[in-house]
C-alpha positions in Angstrom: 108.3 43.6 79.2 111.5 45.3 80.7 113.5 43.9 83.4 113.2 47.3 85.7 110.6 49.3 87.3 110.2 52.8 86.2 111.7 53.8 89.9 114.3 51.6 89.4 114.9 53.2 85.9 114.6 56.5 87.6 117.3 55.8 90.0 119.6 53.8 87.8 119.2 57.8 85.7 119.9 59.5 88.8 122.9 57.5 89.7 124.0 58.0 85.8 123.4 62.0 86.3 125.5 61.4 89.5 128.6 59.7 88.9 129.0 61.4 84.8 131.0 64.5 85.9 130.3 65.7 81.7 127.3 65.5 79.3 126.7 66.5 76.3 124.6 69.9 75.4 123.3 69.3 72.0 121.3 72.6 70.5 120.2 73.0 66.9 122.1 75.8 65.0 120.1 78.5 62.8 120.7 76.6 59.8 119.5 73.2 61.5 123.2 71.6 61.6 123.8 70.4 65.4 126.0 71.0 68.2 127.5 69.5 70.8 129.5 70.2 73.5 130.9 68.9 76.5 129.1 70.7 80.0 129.1 70.3 83.3 125.6 70.3 85.1 124.8 70.9 88.3 123.6 67.1 90.9 119.6 67.1 89.1 116.7 68.3 91.1 114.0 66.0 91.9 112.3 65.9 88.4 115.9 65.6 86.6 116.2 69.0 85.8 119.8 69.5 85.2 120.6 73.1 85.9 124.3 74.1 83.8 126.2 77.6 84.0 127.1 79.9 80.8 127.7 82.9 79.4 124.7 84.8 77.3 127.2 85.2 74.8 128.0 81.7 73.8 126.7 80.2 70.6 124.6 77.6 73.2 123.0 80.2 75.4 121.7 82.1 71.6 120.5 78.7 70.3 119.0 78.1 73.2 116.9 81.4 73.1 115.7 80.6 69.2 114.8 76.8 69.4 114.6 75.3 73.1 114.7 71.7 72.3 117.7 70.6 73.5 119.1 66.8 74.2 121.3 66.4 76.5 123.2 63.0 76.8 125.6 60.8 79.4 127.9 58.3 79.4 128.7 55.8 82.7 132.2 56.7 83.3 132.6 52.8 85.0 129.8 50.4 82.7 129.5 51.8 79.4 125.5 53.0 80.0 124.5 55.7 78.3 121.1 58.0 78.8 120.0 60.2 76.4 117.8 63.0 77.3 115.4 65.0 75.1 113.3 68.2 76.9 113.1 72.0 76.8 115.7 74.3 78.2 115.2 78.0 78.9 118.4 81.1 79.9 117.1 81.5 83.8 119.0 85.1 84.6 117.9 84.5 88.3 120.1 86.5 91.2 119.4 83.4 94.0 119.8 80.7 91.2 122.7 82.7 89.8 124.4 82.3 93.3 122.8 78.9 94.0 124.3 77.6 90.6 128.3 78.8 90.9 131.3 77.1 91.3 134.5 78.7 92.6 136.5 78.4 90.4 134.6 80.2 87.8 135.9 83.2 88.5 138.9 82.5 86.4 135.7 82.7 83.3 133.7 84.9 85.1 135.2 87.9 86.9 132.7 89.2 87.9 131.0 86.2 89.9 127.1 84.9 89.8 126.6 88.6 89.6 128.0 89.3 86.8 126.0 89.7 83.7 128.9 87.7 81.9 126.6 84.8 83.9 123.8 82.9 83.2 122.2 79.6 84.2 120.3 77.3 81.0 117.8 75.0 83.1 116.9 71.6 81.1 113.7 69.5 81.8 113.5 66.6 79.6 110.5 65.4 78.5 111.7 61.8 77.1 114.4 59.8 77.7 116.8 56.5 76.5 118.1 54.6 78.8 120.7 51.8 78.2 122.9 50.6 81.7 123.6 47.3 81.6 124.8 46.1 85.2 120.7 47.6 86.3 119.4 45.8 83.6 118.3 49.0 81.6 117.1 47.2 78.3 114.0 45.3 77.5 113.9 41.4 77.5 115.2 39.6 75.5 118.7 41.4 76.9 119.2 43.3 73.9 120.3 46.2 72.1 116.8 48.9 72.7 116.8 51.4 75.4 114.4 51.4 77.7 112.2 54.6 77.2 110.7 56.8 79.8 108.4 59.8 78.8 107.0 62.6 81.2 103.3 63.3 81.0 102.3 65.9 83.3 104.8 65.6 86.6 104.8 62.3 86.1 107.2 59.6 84.4 106.1 56.4 82.5 108.0 53.8 80.9 107.2 53.8 76.7 105.9 50.2 76.7 106.4 51.0 72.4 109.7 50.3 71.4 108.7 52.3 68.6 108.1 55.7 69.9 112.3 56.0 70.7 
């Protein structure tokens, strides 16, 4: 039994993403090693898709091209809650999207701006979420240390009732 509804869990997840400026973007290397790096996503889309800027020559881009399974982890900066999102990432070179997801101060890193071939996007779409956020009671009853689980079924989210599936 959860203390929160599906809508409350999704709203808590969106709030955590909005209030946490950075997150860890975690990929698998060619030898099975795990690589985590701090990244700054854009505000999530309604379906929780996150967008990240990257170099096409970066290790993360190469790892996403080889294995699209990615984890994104975020910690709430004030409350200590966390979320871990598992899903699929893809590299995006669409010029309109690159202009849409561009930060002006990145010209130091990418002198040619969003049009340069040295700048691409990574779109991450989560399929499963583990969420723990005590102020919003995002944990199962009784008050414990197991996270709330969400999974995407088609285009909709649902609560994971069986905690052993997390």
